[in-house]
VEXDREN-2710 file (C-alpha; in Angstrom, 1 decimal):
% VEXDREN-2710
k/r/px/py/pz
1/MET/0.0/-0.1/0.0
2/LYS/1.1/3.5/-0.8
3/VAL/1.0/5.8/2.2
4/VAL/1.7/9.7/2.1
5/VAL/2.9/11.2/5.3
6/LEU/2.3/14.8/5.8
7/GLY/5.1/16.5/7.9
8/SER/8.6/15.3/8.8
9/GLY/9.0/16.3/12.4
10/ILE/9.9/13.7/15.1
11/VAL/6.3/12.4/14.9
12/GLY/5.9/12.4/11.0
13/THR/9.3/10.8/10.3
14/SER/8.7/8.1/13.0
15/SER/5.3/7.3/11.3
16/ALA/7.3/7.0/8.1
17/TRP/10.0/4.7/9.5
18/TRP/7.3/2.3/11.0
19/LEU/5.1/2.4/8.0
20/ARG/7.9/1.3/5.9
21/GLU/9.0/-1.4/8.3
22/ALA/5.5/-2.9/7.9
23/GLY/6.1/-3.0/4.1
24/HIS/4.5/0.1/2.8
25/ASP/5.6/2.3/0.0
26/VAL/6.0/5.6/2.1
27/VAL/6.4/9.2/0.8
28/VAL/6.9/12.0/3.1
29/ILE/6.1/15.7/2.1
30/ASP/7.3/18.9/4.0
31/ARG/7.3/22.4/3.1
32/GLU/10.8/22.9/4.8
33/THR/14.2/22.0/3.2
34/GLY/14.8/19.1/5.5
35/VAL/13.4/17.1/8.4
36/ALA/12.8/18.7/11.8
37/GLN/12.9/22.2/10.9
38/GLU/10.1/23.5/12.8
39/THR/8.7/22.2/16.3
40/SER/11.5/19.2/16.6
41/PHE/14.2/21.8/15.8
42/ALA/15.5/22.9/19.3
43/ASN/13.3/21.6/22.1
44/GLY/14.2/21.0/25.6
45/GLY/15.9/17.7/24.9
46/GLN/13.8/15.8/27.7
47/ILE/12.4/12.2/27.1
48/SER/10.3/12.8/30.2
49/VAL/7.8/10.0/31.0
50/SER/7.7/11.1/34.6
51/TYR/6.4/14.7/33.8
52/ALA/3.8/13.5/31.2
53/GLU/1.4/15.8/32.8
54/PRO/-1.3/17.9/31.3
55/TRP/-1.2/21.8/31.8
56/ALA/-5.1/21.6/32.5
57/ASN/-5.5/20.9/36.3
58/PRO/-7.8/22.4/38.9
59/GLN/-5.0/25.1/39.9
60/ALA/-4.3/26.1/36.1
61/PRO/-7.1/28.9/35.9
62/LEU/-6.1/30.9/38.9
63/LYS/-2.4/30.8/37.7
64/LEU/-3.3/31.9/34.4
65/LEU/-5.4/34.8/36.0
66/LYS/-2.2/35.6/38.0
67/TRP/0.1/35.7/34.9
68/LEU/-2.2/37.4/32.6
69/THR/-0.4/40.7/32.6
70/LYS/3.2/39.4/32.9
71/ASP/5.3/39.2/29.8
72/ASP/7.8/36.9/31.4
73/ALA/5.2/34.5/32.8
74/PRO/5.7/30.7/32.4
75/LEU/2.4/30.5/30.8
76/LEU/1.2/33.6/28.8
77/PHE/-2.4/34.0/27.3
78/ARG/-2.6/36.7/24.8
79/PRO/-6.4/37.0/23.6
80/GLN/-6.6/37.1/19.7
81/PHE/-9.5/38.0/17.7
82/ASP/-9.3/34.3/16.7
83/TRP/-12.6/32.2/17.4
84/ARG/-10.2/29.2/17.4
85/GLN/-8.3/30.4/20.4
86/TRP/-11.5/31.0/22.3
87/ILE/-12.9/27.6/21.6
88/TRP/-9.6/26.0/22.4
89/GLY/-9.7/27.9/25.9
90/LEU/-13.0/26.9/26.8
91/ALA/-12.2/23.2/26.3
92/PHE/-9.0/23.7/28.1
93/LEU/-11.2/25.0/31.1
94/ARG/-13.2/21.9/31.0
95/GLU/-10.0/19.7/31.0
96/CYS/-9.4/21.5/34.4
97/LEU/-12.2/20.0/36.1
98/PRO/-10.7/17.4/38.8
99/SER/-12.5/14.6/37.1
100/ARG/-10.4/15.0/34.0
101/LEU/-7.0/15.1/35.5
102/VAL/-6.1/11.4/36.2
103/PRO/-7.5/10.0/33.0
104/ASN/-5.6/12.4/31.0
105/ILE/-2.4/11.7/33.0
106/GLU/-2.9/8.0/32.5
107/ALA/-3.2/8.4/28.8
108/MET/-0.1/10.5/28.4
109/VAL/2.0/8.2/30.7
110/ARG/0.9/5.0/28.9
111/LEU/1.9/6.5/25.6
112/ALA/5.1/8.0/27.0
113/GLN/6.2/4.7/28.4
114/TYR/5.6/2.9/25.3
115/SER/7.4/5.5/23.2
116/HIS/10.4/5.2/25.5
117/GLU/10.7/1.5/25.2
118/THR/10.4/2.0/21.7
119/LEU/13.2/4.6/21.5
120/LYS/15.5/2.6/23.3
121/LEU/14.9/-0.5/20.8
122/MET/15.4/1.9/17.9
123/ARG/18.6/3.2/19.4
124/GLU/19.9/0.0/19.9
125/SER/19.1/-1.7/16.6
126/LEU/19.8/1.5/14.4
127/GLN/23.0/2.8/16.4
128/ILE/21.9/6.4/16.2
129/ASP/23.9/8.7/18.1
130/TYR/21.9/11.9/19.2
131/LYS/23.9/13.0/22.3
132/HIS/21.5/11.2/24.5
133/LEU/22.2/10.7/28.1
134/GLU/20.7/8.0/30.3
135/LEU/21.1/9.9/33.8
136/GLY/17.5/10.8/34.7
137/ILE/15.5/14.1/34.9
138/LEU/15.9/15.9/38.1
139/ASN/13.2/18.6/39.1
140/PHE/14.2/20.9/42.0
141/TYR/11.8/23.2/44.0
142/ARG/12.4/26.5/45.7
143/ASP/8.8/27.0/47.0
144/PRO/7.7/24.7/49.7
145/LYS/4.1/24.9/48.6
146/GLU/4.9/23.7/45.2
147/PHE/7.3/21.1/46.5
148/GLU/4.5/19.7/48.8
149/GLY/2.1/19.7/46.0
150/SER/4.6/17.8/43.7
151/GLN/4.6/14.9/46.2
152/LYS/0.9/14.3/45.5
153/ALA/1.8/14.2/41.6
154/ALA/4.6/11.9/42.3
155/ASP/2.4/9.4/44.0
156/VAL/0.0/9.5/40.8
157/MET/3.0/8.8/38.7
158/ARG/4.0/5.9/40.9
159/ASP/0.5/4.4/40.7
160/PHE/1.1/4.2/36.7
161/GLY/4.4/2.5/37.3
162/VAL/6.8/5.6/36.9
163/ASP/9.3/5.7/39.6
164/ARG/9.2/9.5/40.3
165/ARG/11.2/9.6/43.8
166/VAL/10.7/12.4/46.1
167/ILE/14.3/13.4/47.5
168/THR/15.5/16.1/49.9
169/ALA/17.6/19.1/49.1
170/ASP/20.8/17.5/49.9
171/GLU/20.2/14.5/47.7
172/VAL/19.4/17.1/44.8
173/VAL/22.8/18.3/45.1
174/GLN/24.3/15.0/45.5
175/ILE/22.5/14.0/42.1
176/GLU/23.6/17.2/40.4
177/PRO/26.6/18.8/41.9
178/ALA/26.2/21.8/39.6
179/LEU/23.3/23.0/41.9
180/ALA/25.3/22.8/45.1
181/ALA/25.7/26.7/45.3
182/HIS/22.0/27.0/45.4
183/ARG/21.5/24.5/48.1
184/ALA/20.1/27.0/50.4
185/SER/17.3/28.1/48.3
186/ILE/16.1/24.5/47.4
187/VAL/13.7/22.9/49.7
188/GLY/13.6/19.5/47.7
189/GLY/13.1/17.6/44.4
190/ASP/12.0/14.5/42.8
191/PHE/14.0/12.4/40.4
192/THR/13.2/9.7/37.9
193/ALA/16.5/7.8/37.0
194/THR/14.9/6.0/34.0
195/ASP/14.1/9.2/32.2
196/GLU/16.8/10.5/29.6
197/SER/17.6/13.6/27.5
198/GLY/19.0/14.0/23.8
199/ASP/18.8/16.0/20.8
200/ALA/15.5/15.4/18.9
201/ARG/16.5/17.2/15.7
202/VAL/19.6/15.0/15.5
203/PHE/17.7/11.9/16.1
204/THR/15.1/12.9/13.5
205/GLN/17.8/13.5/10.9
206/GLU/19.5/10.3/11.5
207/LEU/16.2/8.4/11.4
208/ALA/15.2/10.1/8.0
209/GLU/18.6/9.0/6.6
210/ARG/18.0/5.3/7.6
211/ALA/14.3/5.6/6.1
212/GLU/15.4/6.9/3.0
213/SER/18.1/4.3/2.6
214/LYS/15.2/1.8/3.0
215/GLY/13.0/3.4/0.3
216/VAL/11.3/6.1/2.0
217/LYS/10.9/9.2/-0.4
218/PHE/11.2/12.7/1.0
219/MET/9.7/15.6/-0.9
220/PHE/10.9/18.8/0.8
221/SER/10.4/22.6/-0.3
222/THR/6.7/21.4/-1.0
223/ARG/3.6/22.9/0.2
224/ILE/0.5/21.0/0.9
225/THR/-2.5/22.8/-0.2
226/ARG/-5.5/20.4/0.2
227/VAL/-6.5/16.9/0.6
228/ILE/-8.5/15.9/-2.6
229/CYS/-11.3/13.2/-1.8
230/GLU/-13.1/11.1/-4.2
231/ASN/-16.0/8.8/-3.6
232/GLY/-15.7/9.4/0.2
233/ARG/-12.0/8.5/0.7
234/ALA/-8.7/10.6/0.5
235/ALA/-7.5/10.1/-3.2
236/ALA/-4.5/12.6/-3.3
237/VAL/-3.0/15.7/-2.0
238/GLU/-2.4/18.9/-3.9
239/ILE/0.9/20.3/-3.7
240/ILE/2.9/23.5/-4.8
241/ARG/6.5/22.7/-5.7
242/ASP/9.4/25.0/-4.9
243/ASP/9.3/26.3/-8.5
244/GLY/5.6/27.3/-8.2
245/SER/4.1/24.6/-10.2
246/TYR/1.0/22.7/-9.0
247/GLY/0.8/18.8/-8.7
248/ARG/-0.7/16.2/-6.9
249/VAL/0.4/12.9/-5.2
250/ASP/-1.9/10.1/-5.1
251/ALA/-1.9/7.4/-2.5
252/ASP/-3.9/4.5/-0.7
253/ALA/-3.6/6.3/2.7
254/PHE/-2.7/9.6/4.3
255/VAL/-1.1/10.4/7.7
256/VAL/-1.3/13.9/8.8
257/SER/1.5/15.1/11.0
258/LEU/1.6/18.8/10.5
259/GLY/1.6/19.8/14.2
260/SER/-0.2/23.1/14.8
261/PHE/-1.1/23.5/11.1
262/THR/-3.3/20.2/11.0
263/PRO/-6.7/22.0/11.6
264/GLN/-6.3/24.2/8.6
265/LEU/-5.8/21.4/6.4
266/MET/-8.5/19.1/7.9
267/ARG/-11.2/21.8/8.5
268/PRO/-12.6/21.9/4.8
269/LEU/-12.9/18.0/5.2
270/GLY/-15.1/18.3/8.1
271/VAL/-12.5/16.7/10.3
272/HIS/-12.4/18.4/13.8
273/CYS/-9.1/18.9/15.4
274/LEU/-8.9/20.9/18.4
275/ILE/-5.4/22.0/18.3
276/TYR/-3.8/25.3/18.9
277/PRO/-0.2/26.5/18.9
278/THR/1.6/27.3/22.2
279/LYS/4.7/29.0/21.4
280/GLY/7.8/27.6/23.3
281/TYR/11.2/29.2/23.6
282/SER/14.8/27.7/23.9
283/ALA/18.3/29.1/24.5
284/THR/21.3/27.1/23.7
285/PHE/24.5/28.0/25.3
286/PRO/27.9/26.8/24.6
287/ILE/29.6/25.4/27.7
288/LEU/32.8/27.0/29.0
289/ASP/33.6/24.6/31.9
290/PRO/32.4/21.2/30.9
291/ASP/33.3/19.5/34.3
292/ALA/31.2/21.9/36.3
293/ALA/28.4/22.0/34.0
294/PRO/25.2/20.0/34.8
295/LYS/24.9/16.4/33.2
296/VAL/21.7/15.2/34.6
297/SER/18.6/17.0/32.9
298/LEU/17.0/19.4/35.0
299/THR/13.6/21.1/35.6
300/ASP/13.5/24.4/37.5
301/SER/9.9/24.0/38.9
302/LEU/9.8/27.7/40.1
303/ASN/10.4/29.2/36.6
304/LYS/9.0/26.3/34.6
305/VAL/12.1/25.8/32.5
306/VAL/14.5/22.7/31.6
307/PHE/18.0/22.2/31.0
308/SER/19.5/19.4/29.0
309/ARG/23.1/18.7/28.3
310/LEU/23.7/18.3/24.6
311/GLY/27.4/17.5/24.1
312/ASN/29.2/20.9/24.6
313/GLU/26.1/22.7/24.9
314/LEU/23.4/23.3/27.5
315/ARG/19.7/23.7/26.1
316/MET/17.4/25.6/28.1
317/ALA/13.7/25.7/27.3
318/GLY/10.4/26.3/28.8
319/THR/7.6/29.0/28.8
320/ALA/4.3/28.8/26.5
321/GLU/2.4/31.6/24.7
322/LEU/-1.2/31.0/23.5
323/SER/-0.8/34.0/21.2
324/GLY/-1.6/32.7/17.7
325/TYR/0.9/31.4/15.0
326/SER/3.6/33.9/15.2
327/ARG/7.2/32.6/15.8
328/THR/8.5/36.2/16.7
329/LEU/10.9/36.0/19.6
330/ASN/9.7/38.2/22.5
331/PRO/12.8/40.1/23.8
332/ALA/11.5/40.0/27.4
333/ARG/11.3/36.3/27.2
334/CYS/14.6/35.9/25.8
335/THR/16.3/38.2/28.4
336/ARG/14.5/36.3/31.0
337/MET/15.7/33.0/30.0
338/SER/19.3/34.3/30.1
339/GLU/19.0/35.9/33.5
340/LEU/17.5/32.5/35.1
341/ALA/20.5/30.6/33.3
342/ARG/23.1/33.2/34.6
343/GLU/21.6/33.0/38.0
344/LEU/22.0/29.3/38.2
345/PHE/25.3/28.8/36.3
346/PRO/27.1/32.3/36.1
347/GLU/30.6/30.9/35.4
348/ILE/29.8/27.8/33.2
349/LEU/28.1/29.1/30.1
350/ASP/28.8/31.6/27.1
351/PHE/26.2/34.3/27.4
352/ASP/27.6/36.1/24.6
353/ASN/27.1/33.4/22.0
354/VAL/23.4/32.2/23.0
355/ARG/21.2/31.0/20.3
356/TYR/17.4/31.9/20.9
357/TRP/14.7/29.8/19.2
358/SER/11.1/29.6/19.2
359/GLY/8.6/26.9/17.9
360/LEU/4.9/26.1/17.8
361/ARG/3.9/23.2/19.9
362/PRO/0.7/21.7/18.7
363/SER/-1.3/21.5/21.9
364/THR/-4.7/19.9/22.5
365/PRO/-6.8/21.2/25.5
366/SER/-6.1/18.1/27.5
367/ASN/-2.5/17.6/26.2
368/VAL/-3.5/14.2/25.1
369/PRO/-2.5/13.8/21.4
370/LEU/-5.0/12.9/18.6
371/ILE/-3.6/9.7/17.0
372/GLY/-5.9/7.3/14.7
373/ARG/-8.3/7.3/12.0
374/THR/-10.5/10.1/11.2
375/ARG/-14.2/10.0/9.6
376/ILE/-12.5/9.6/6.2
377/PRO/-11.5/5.8/6.3
378/ASN/-8.1/6.2/4.9
379/LEU/-7.1/9.5/6.2
380/TYR/-5.3/9.4/9.8
381/LEU/-4.0/11.8/12.3
382/ASN/-0.7/11.7/14.3
383/THR/-0.5/15.1/15.9
384/GLY/-1.2/17.3/19.0
385/HIS/1.7/16.4/21.3
386/GLY/2.2/19.6/22.8
387/THR/5.5/19.8/24.9
388/LEU/6.1/16.1/24.6
389/GLY/6.6/15.3/20.7
390/TRP/10.1/14.1/21.6
391/THR/8.9/12.0/24.7
392/MET/6.0/10.4/22.7
393/GLY/7.0/10.8/19.1
394/VAL/8.6/7.5/18.2
395/GLY/5.9/5.3/20.0
396/SER/3.1/7.4/18.4
397/GLY/4.6/6.5/14.9
398/ARG/4.7/2.8/15.8
399/ALA/1.1/2.9/17.1
400/LEU/-0.2/4.7/14.2
401/ALA/1.5/2.2/11.8
402/ASP/-0.4/-0.5/13.6
403/ILE/-3.7/1.3/13.3
404/VAL/-3.0/1.7/9.3
405/ASN/-2.2/-2.0/9.4
406/GLY/-5.6/-2.7/10.9
407/GLN/-4.0/-4.0/14.1
408/LYS/-4.5/-2.9/17.6
409/PRO/-1.8/-0.8/19.1
410/GLU/0.1/-2.1/22.2
411/PRO/-0.4/0.8/24.6
412/GLU/-3.8/1.5/26.5
413/PHE/-4.6/4.9/24.8
414/PRO/-7.8/6.7/23.7
415/PHE/-6.9/6.3/19.9
416/VAL/-9.0/8.3/17.7
417/GLY/-11.7/6.3/15.7
418/ILE/-10.9/2.7/16.9
END
């Protein structure tokens, strides 16, 4: 069967890999010049099963009101004249109900666990080097109330088989000595030794090379304008090539992994995708002192930012803006990120050569991605992973390939249309 995959981030490329492994003839189409050029380009680097938690929780509405006027708030809502944003926001508030929290966490954790096991399998079999470290993820707290609340979240994670261990401030510093200078302000932490970190862009690029060597065709610099349906099924996608000419690519099945841009392509087909972009930022610092720099991937709970060691660089990422589709860098956010990094690691990083980046995370109100079959029988979705595209990506691709093959995926998850 010929399958066309739309999008070549970590999710789309993983879908293409597993579809090819199942024996299908696979074509990947992307508007960029290569794989992983948008949301997968410079994320936080964490493969974080232990933090597969939704933003929507009973405490979120009050926090949003508190942060509404702060340009450097961890989660920033900027109202737009966009009905899609308001519908998404109302659905987000519904997901904040206490009854929704545990089911959403369970779905996210199950998929994240499956994806992590899939990633380890692929790493071993394909011998991909993506600067990964198997040193766990350490979340440190400087607010006693937040630390107390985190223990409840850790209990929930342990109920789902995730060993998220609550630790003392002294244990935080023992696990990551780079935080020793801040011991007095740290009240505690939690640590999951089985979590990992690594460069999502490098992994995706390497995976694409291996997929291409197995026969997957990649069409870059190619815009997708619409899905053409005939007799109740998807028959082709209309494209605009880089020379400006139109064309069409026919196939037996289509997988849409276009991230935040999925709804625009699906809406004319009557396929409902409640996805809205949340713009995230990252800052990548060259490391001046490799021995003193952190090696364990860190989460600063107070400021909602993460740090991951990627070879000779430290990647810092975080924050979220619900402010439309612009990727324009907010100078206040960039400045704040450098200030936070300088506060923690003043002598370790090269602040003169920092590289800032922003990407649009495709977020559902529940943070549970949309994976499965649409109302059009041969049209499939694999999108909406929010901040966890790297954590869930390869497992999502594997599960989607099972669905296309007519098989039941392994993880317990609310797949769409099955």
